[in-house]
C-alpha positions in Angstrom: 8.3 208.1 -111.0 10.9 206.0 -112.2 9.3 202.6 -113.8 11.8 199.8 -113.9 12.1 198.3 -118.0 13.4 195.4 -119.9 15.1 195.6 -122.1 17.5 194.0 -124.7 20.2 195.3 -127.3 20.4 193.5 -130.3 23.6 193.0 -131.9 22.2 191.0 -134.9 23.8 187.5 -133.1 23.2 187.5 -130.7 21.6 190.4 -127.2 22.0 191.0 -124.4 19.0 192.2 -121.6 18.6 194.6 -118.9 16.0 196.5 -116.4 16.8 199.7 -116.6 15.1 202.6 -114.0 13.1 205.2 -116.0 11.2 208.1 -116.4 9.1 206.7 -119.3 10.1 204.3 -122.9 10.4 207.8 -124.2 13.3 208.8 -121.5 14.8 205.9 -122.7 15.0 206.0 -126.4 16.3 209.2 -127.0 19.5 208.6 -124.9 20.1 204.4 -125.6 17.4 204.5 -129.6 19.7 201.5 -130.2 17.8 199.1 -127.3 14.5 197.7 -127.6 11.5 197.9 -124.5 10.4 194.4 -124.2 6.7 194.7 -122.7 6.3 191.1 -121.7 8.6 189.0 -120.1 9.6 186.9 -123.2 8.3 183.0 -123.4 11.8 181.5 -123.3 13.2 183.9 -120.2 12.8 182.6 -116.8 11.1 183.5 -113.8 14.5 184.0 -112.2 16.3 185.5 -114.6 14.2 188.1 -114.9 14.2 188.8 -110.9 17.5 188.3 -110.9 17.6 191.5 -113.9 15.3 193.4 -111.7 16.9 193.3 -108.5 20.2 194.2 -110.2 18.7 197.3 -112.7 20.2 200.5 -114.3 18.9 203.8 -113.6 18.7 205.4 -117.1 21.1 208.8 -115.0 23.9 206.3 -114.7 26.2 206.8 -117.5 29.1 204.9 -115.4 27.5 202.2 -116.3 29.2 199.4 -118.0 26.4 198.5 -120.5 25.3 202.7 -121.3 29.3 202.6 -121.7 29.3 199.8 -124.4 26.1 201.5 -125.8 27.8 205.0 -126.2 31.2 202.9 -127.7 29.4 201.0 -130.9 27.6 203.2 -131.5 30.7 206.0 -131.9 32.1 202.3 -133.8 29.3 202.7 -136.1 28.6 205.9 -136.9 32.3 205.8 -137.9 31.8 203.5 -140.6 
């Protein structure tokens, strides 16, 4: 059964927040180790923002999603450095 997880991609100058549907934390970290899984909503994030992220949750299996494609692309750039 899929569970929704709040995640962040920290790129040093800021972060990108998403909600991902996955079987568990390990599934996310195995596929996208650059993500940080956040167990509680940050104090600065509004309930409305979290609701919007949750409504637009990305399935872990949707590797064609632009967010996931960007992560993989950046990983490739970082590995080439």
